C-alpha positions as CSV (number, residue, x, y, z in Angstrom):
1,M,-0.4,0.3,-0.1
2,Y,1.5,3.1,-0.9
3,A,0.5,6.5,1.1
4,K,1.4,10.2,-0.3
5,P,0.4,12.4,3.0
6,V,0.0,16.4,1.8
7,I,-0.2,18.3,5.1
8,A,-1.4,22.1,4.8
9,A,-1.1,24.3,7.2
10,L,-4.0,26.8,8.0
11,C,-2.0,28.8,10.2
12,A,-0.6,32.0,8.9
13,C,2.5,31.9,6.6
14,L,5.5,30.1,7.9
15,I,8.8,31.6,7.9
16,L,11.9,29.8,8.4
17,P,14.0,30.5,11.7
18,A,17.4,32.4,11.7
19,A,20.5,31.0,12.2
20,A,21.0,33.4,15.3
21,S,20.2,37.5,16.3
22,A,21.2,40.4,17.2
23,R,20.5,43.1,19.2
24,Q,22.5,46.0,19.5
25,G,21.8,48.8,22.4
26,N,23.6,51.0,25.1
27,G,26.7,50.2,22.7
28,Q,26.7,46.6,23.6
29,L,26.0,44.1,20.7
30,T,24.1,40.9,22.2
31,V,24.2,38.1,19.7
32,V,21.6,35.3,20.5
33,A,22.0,31.5,19.3
34,P,18.7,29.9,18.2
35,D,17.2,27.2,20.6
36,K,19.0,23.8,19.4
37,D,15.6,22.6,19.2
38,V,14.6,25.1,16.1
39,I,13.5,23.3,13.7
40,S,13.1,24.0,10.0
41,H,9.7,24.4,8.5
42,D,10.6,22.3,5.5
43,K,12.4,20.0,8.3
44,W,9.6,19.5,10.1
45,T,7.0,19.4,6.7
46,D,8.8,15.7,6.0
47,R,9.2,14.2,8.9
48,A,5.9,15.2,10.0
49,A,4.7,13.7,6.3
50,S,6.8,10.4,6.7
51,K,5.1,9.5,10.4
52,L,1.9,10.3,8.3
53,S,2.6,7.9,5.7
54,R,4.0,5.4,8.4
55,S,0.5,5.8,10.6
56,I,-1.7,5.5,7.2
57,R,0.4,2.3,7.1
58,Q,-0.1,1.3,10.3
59,A,-4.3,2.1,10.2
60,T,-4.5,0.4,6.5
61,S,-3.5,-3.1,8.1
62,F,-5.3,-2.2,11.6
63,Y,-8.5,-2.5,9.3
64,R,-6.8,-5.2,7.0
65,D,-7.9,-3.6,4.0
66,S,-5.2,-3.5,1.0
67,A,-8.3,-3.1,-1.7
68,S,-10.1,0.3,-0.7
69,T,-8.5,3.3,-2.4
70,G,-9.4,7.1,-2.4
71,Y,-8.6,10.1,-0.1
72,A,-10.4,12.3,2.7
73,R,-9.2,15.5,3.8
74,V,-8.7,15.9,8.1
75,Q,-8.6,18.6,9.6
76,F,-7.4,18.7,13.1
77,K,-5.7,21.2,15.5
78,L,-2.2,20.7,17.8
79,G,-2.8,20.1,21.1
80,E,-0.3,21.4,23.7
81,D,1.4,17.8,23.4
82,G,1.3,18.8,20.0
83,R,-0.7,15.4,19.2
84,P,-3.1,16.2,16.9
85,E,-6.9,16.6,18.7
86,N,-10.2,17.9,17.4
87,V,-9.9,15.1,14.6
88,A,-12.9,15.9,12.2
89,L,-13.3,14.6,8.5
90,A,-13.8,17.7,6.4
91,G,-14.0,16.4,2.8
92,S,-15.0,12.2,2.4
93,S,-13.9,9.6,0.4
94,E,-16.8,7.7,-1.5
95,S,-15.3,4.6,0.4
96,R,-16.2,4.1,4.0
97,N,-13.2,2.4,4.5
98,V,-10.8,5.1,3.4
99,N,-12.6,7.5,6.0
100,R,-11.4,5.4,8.9
101,I,-8.3,5.2,7.6
102,S,-7.7,8.8,7.3
103,M,-9.0,9.4,10.5
104,R,-7.1,7.1,12.6
105,S,-4.3,7.7,10.4
106,I,-4.5,11.3,11.6
107,R,-5.6,10.0,15.5
108,T,-2.5,7.8,16.2
109,L,-0.2,10.3,14.4
110,G,1.7,10.9,17.6
111,S,3.6,14.0,18.9
112,L,4.7,16.6,15.6
113,Y,7.1,17.9,17.7
114,P,9.8,19.9,17.8
115,L,7.7,22.4,15.9
116,P,9.1,25.1,13.5
117,Q,9.5,28.7,15.3
118,D,5.7,29.9,14.6
119,V,3.7,27.2,14.6
120,R,2.6,26.7,18.4
121,P,-0.4,24.5,19.8
122,G,-3.4,25.3,18.8
123,A,-2.7,25.7,15.0
124,K,-5.0,24.6,12.5
125,F,-4.0,21.8,10.0
126,E,-5.3,19.9,7.4
127,A,-4.1,16.7,6.3
128,W,-5.2,15.1,2.9
129,V,-4.6,11.7,3.0
130,I,-4.4,9.6,-0.1
131,V,-4.7,5.9,0.3
132,A,-3.7,4.0,-2.9
133,G,-2.7,0.1,-3.9
134,D,0.5,1.1,-6.1
135,A,2.7,4.4,-6.9
136,A,0.6,5.1,-10.1
137,E,-2.4,4.9,-8.5
138,R,-1.3,7.4,-6.0
139,E,0.2,9.7,-8.8
140,I,-3.6,9.6,-10.5
141,M,-5.2,10.7,-7.4
142,L,-2.2,13.1,-6.1
143,T,-2.8,15.0,-10.2
144,S,-6.4,14.6,-9.7
145,L,-6.4,16.5,-6.0
146,R,-4.3,19.2,-7.2
147,A,-6.8,20.3,-10.7
148,E,-9.6,20.2,-7.7
149,H,-7.8,22.5,-5.5
150,R,-6.6,24.6,-8.6
151,A,-10.1,24.7,-9.9
152,Q,-11.6,25.4,-6.2
153,T,-9.4,28.7,-6.3
154,F,-10.2,29.7,-9.3
155,A,-13.9,29.7,-8.2
156,Q,-13.4,31.6,-5.0
157,A,-11.3,34.6,-6.8
158,P,-12.5,37.8,-6.5
159,E,-14.7,38.6,-9.6
160,D,-12.3,41.9,-9.5
161,R,-9.0,39.9,-9.5
162,P,-7.5,38.9,-13.1
163,I,-6.5,35.0,-13.1
164,L,-4.0,34.6,-15.6
165,L,-5.0,30.7,-17.8
166,A,-1.9,29.0,-19.4
167,L,-1.9,26.1,-21.2
168,R,1.9,24.1,-22.3
């Protein structure tokens, strides 16, 4: 079973932590080294995606379901311990089993600590969980999801905002 999770933060724009910061005041220069537990947004996203892939495989195994395929959208917020809480299905799959696998994979994800600098407990997230039988099927579903997301983005665009469509 191939799993390709896509996690999208619903919180404000995340910026990468700086290597160090400096402050000058009263004729003194103070250099502040970053916390050793600070993690970049890219590294955190990769680690979270890897954990989610494992969680999807475990949930698929738990339900003894290797035949169901599809994708579902799950929303959650981070608890104080970095674990998902208030997990809810935001976009249902056509398959009840994919919905169950998706919900279980988020609930059993574990802690997402350490967090990037601008992500705090209570932050809201959305995960698209893709459950596919093989890599080709996964890519087809991912392409479909991307096209669906673009269509929704265009549909929600204000009337006075120009939209540029281009073809290759």
